C-alpha angles and dihedrals in degrees: 000000000000114000118235091241095059093083123040109238108242128150101235105025144045107224129187109199096193135014113266110194093189087062097039097115093045092051093051087061093045093046091046115130124203142150097204093268102053125030133183126186117229096260118156116269095248090050100232137119096032141161097208121348109223141179114157139188115204111256094001103132148146124237121229134177121266105221121206126197081210119014128207144190113289097015110141109248098202135046130203124219130189108238136209105254132198107319110227102167095080118121112165121196131206119191111198088337092311114123111231106239124163092218092060135057115010123312102209095177136002124174133169128186133182105205108206094192096051096031094226137120114226128196131189121185133172114194138178113206121224084262094055099252110144122212135174118214120190115180133173125193132189139174104216124242090192099047105045098200098042137102116179130191131189110202120185126184122192129188109227111188112001142013114290140193107225130193120184115191113198108195146188112201135177137194095027112179115260129202116272118257113267125216092269127114089222096059128094132239112266112230123199112222096334091177125079118198120249102167143351130189140166135184129169105315094347133091139160143183129201123198141168130209117252099231111014092047095223119153126211135174132199126192135177140194134179147214114212129197115179143126123297111282096042110147132196136198134178136203140165144187129177095288104022137052121177140186113192123201117193126186146142121241131203118212108289095017120121136211114208124194119181111196124201117195125185129190133196135173138172142172090208114029124080126254092249088057091050091047089053090046095055095044088053092049090050091050095047087050092052091048089055091045131202093291095048092051092048094050092046088052089055095047093052092050095045089059090048091053091044091060103029114026125134122203125192124181117204103036113060093179091057091045090058091044096051091050094047087052095052088046094053097044090052094047093047092063110015096107097016082115101186096342127113122264105235118223090247093034110218095316100098143343099258112143084017090280094294125157117230136175085294089088099054099030100041115012098042089049086065096033096051091060097034109035106006096176089061091049088053093053091052090052091048086056089056090049091051091058096053092109089060091044092051089048091051093051090048091050087055095046096253139122129240118017131317108202115214120260091224127011145136101200102020107277123111111263100170106110093184107079102195095057099029124032090022090059092087093158086090089078093056086049091059090049091049091051089057093050091047096048092048091048095048092047108022089227098170094173089058093046096056094039123039091355094060089044092058096043091049096048096045089046089053089052090055098046086052098041094051134049144202111251126211091279093053094252117135115235134195108199134186102020139127122237128202088290106081091189089073109050136173096017135157117253104350103203097224091049095046096048094044089046089051090052088049094052092046092046092049089050091047096048094042089053091051089053107033098162094050089047092049088058087059093053094253115149138180091266094052092048090048091049089052090050093048093049091049093048091050098044115142118241110183116226133185107215096188096056093032094230138114113255119233086225138345107302099002097127093057092059119110116277117245120242098235092167092056098045114102112238090229088062093072125133086055093205091069093051112031132050119257093242090065091047094044094055098041135085096245122120124208096198140354109298112143088027089053086057090054088061104034097040098025093140088073095061129060118227095258090054095048090052093051095044093048092049090051098047094039090069094058105034111104101181094228081164132063088223093072109065100064092051091049088049092054094049096040088056091049095052095042109266093121099159092050088051089055091054090050092049092054089047092054095040094049095040092118103020087060098025092233091169098048094231109077087121087074090056139288125303096240096180093051088047087052087047089066090064089042091052094052098039100037098022106043093014091049092216116169127179101187095127142018094291129058120246130204132184107168132196134169128223115235096246091062127076096194139356127199131183138170137208143171121238126175096333093318129108113217128191120198118197116192120197130174095269106016145026122221120203118200125188102214094182142357140035124327112294120217116202145144121264111190088331098313119118109233142167128215121196131197111271090014114090118204121217127199134171118250117252111245117256123205124157111216096205136048115243126195130186120230116288110278096012101088117145126260105279127204108251093004122052088015089072109017112028123092119247115276096229099224111188097222 
């Protein structure tokens, strides 16, 4: 776990005041930069030491076989894994022939700072070589939002006390060794030398490498060029071979003199275009970056982020650490997707290779909830990626004997890569999550063109899946049996409530949109009989209920399973999946992550207030949060049912998941869904925002430790600011036409220039709830500083 003092608490930056070798791998993830197309881990400029070297291109992968001790029909035969591509961020330094290495000599000063307003990573180092020569190095790097393919680094070396001979080696290197896979389901497969050289070239200050993957056959190219500013007599040289290209800059510095090297790196890849075309693309991207220059790239970076913060910032007063963490979460979610442009958003973004770089339901169910109200164009692109893999979804459904499309549980290109059926393919609720993301995006934007085009395609194909997956029983009820809901500790169950309610919403949404666009629906073969069948299935969906306990069952029979002995479970045995057999987990009342509680949020219009309170109290006592996806959902529902302080604790746990390494695996990449969960816990939890129907609803509250909470969002071309204070909420329309919405059930309208104030609805929980023994949330001033990490698997 990362101690609170490792990072200085600041509102707009993450600053490490000294290099902590014990946290090197975690900080590589935290200091990662990306634009959704290119991602670079926060490795040191000179490359060593490192935890995991990492440079990634979205959807650039290698295939590998999925072996089974005993195979079965429908098991995927190949997996896909994100690979570490050509590293262009290396800048090695020699001082009087002594390699600069933080492990040797004396590190007098070492600071790194991720600036979330400028979108850059800065590093300042003062180092005394073993020979006593002192040098100052200042580097700034960015992954450009304005130039999709470009990484740029400004590297400055200054002599401090005496004349120095300085050599800077700017390098492109392919096939770097990566750490071996550990015995952990979160880790990625380690591939040895996955890239095969296709070309290499160098000229003056330019160099480039081209490669292909051995099995997947993808092509990639990386090129670099430089702008050098140094004393007279500075000389340069270049060289290349299949896996290495290098530009060397050599000079002599008098005390106070500085050598500046600005490095522009560009990447391109394709499964269709030729290597000469990629080479030309990379050359052009480098030239465009050089034309903009370092200052132009830096200013464009700030302009992009100014717009983001103007639309999606969160401010909290009373908890500086939480303020920092919430902005970090928004920053990482935005940079994971900003220029993905019809590619998937991996669960770790491009910050690490955890889960092999796969995309899960995290994208549709967590990230797109944020992006639809922060950067809706980016959300649209992500949904267009889902649309682009409909052919693979249809093929998978046909393989499973189903109609419509079955989207993969985990994938890079669209094929199913999960070799574990119970917690993979059987988690069909992913498909309803895709449909709900379509519904939410259209509701947030009013994008009718998308609705009648790709949106209708996605809704129809997912509705067809549910209609064929479920069936009407003898009593006329519509059942969906043998599936796994969000709780992966309760697999292959009948009538998972979350799945059924989300499927019903999917079916109704498909029927409504098909009815609004009958001609387009007819092109898809949708007729009145099919629409009626969808509506009948949705109206007859089974929602299990335990009359004796008065609670909604997570699935049929769940409340009759054996109770888990939490008091007798060693805290070191969490996460349970690494210490207990699945048979015991599957047959016990123990919940890995919010499932029924998730339904209370996403399908809250199905439950009355009293039922929500009873259900939350029941499931809170058995939910162990062995997944980082859980805390934010529990925060949302806890706030709604009156457990406001508990919601605050869960908000902190979700927001701090990586800055404090709560899950114990930040070294493998960031937990993007949990970071998005910080925004969700504020907006949907304490803001009480719900988008179940055609009009937004808010019902705010404020946790006692905070003096004020402010959040912004965009909705149908408007920018709305919500300010929550202890006794009232203030709605301000910053831009756009008047907005009508519900505040605590009251229909109100806010107009630009005329803030609207309303009192907060009193919150008081009528029952005490307690998490399982040993699984209490991260608490401010308690668990934050003294509790051991919770070891959450994802």
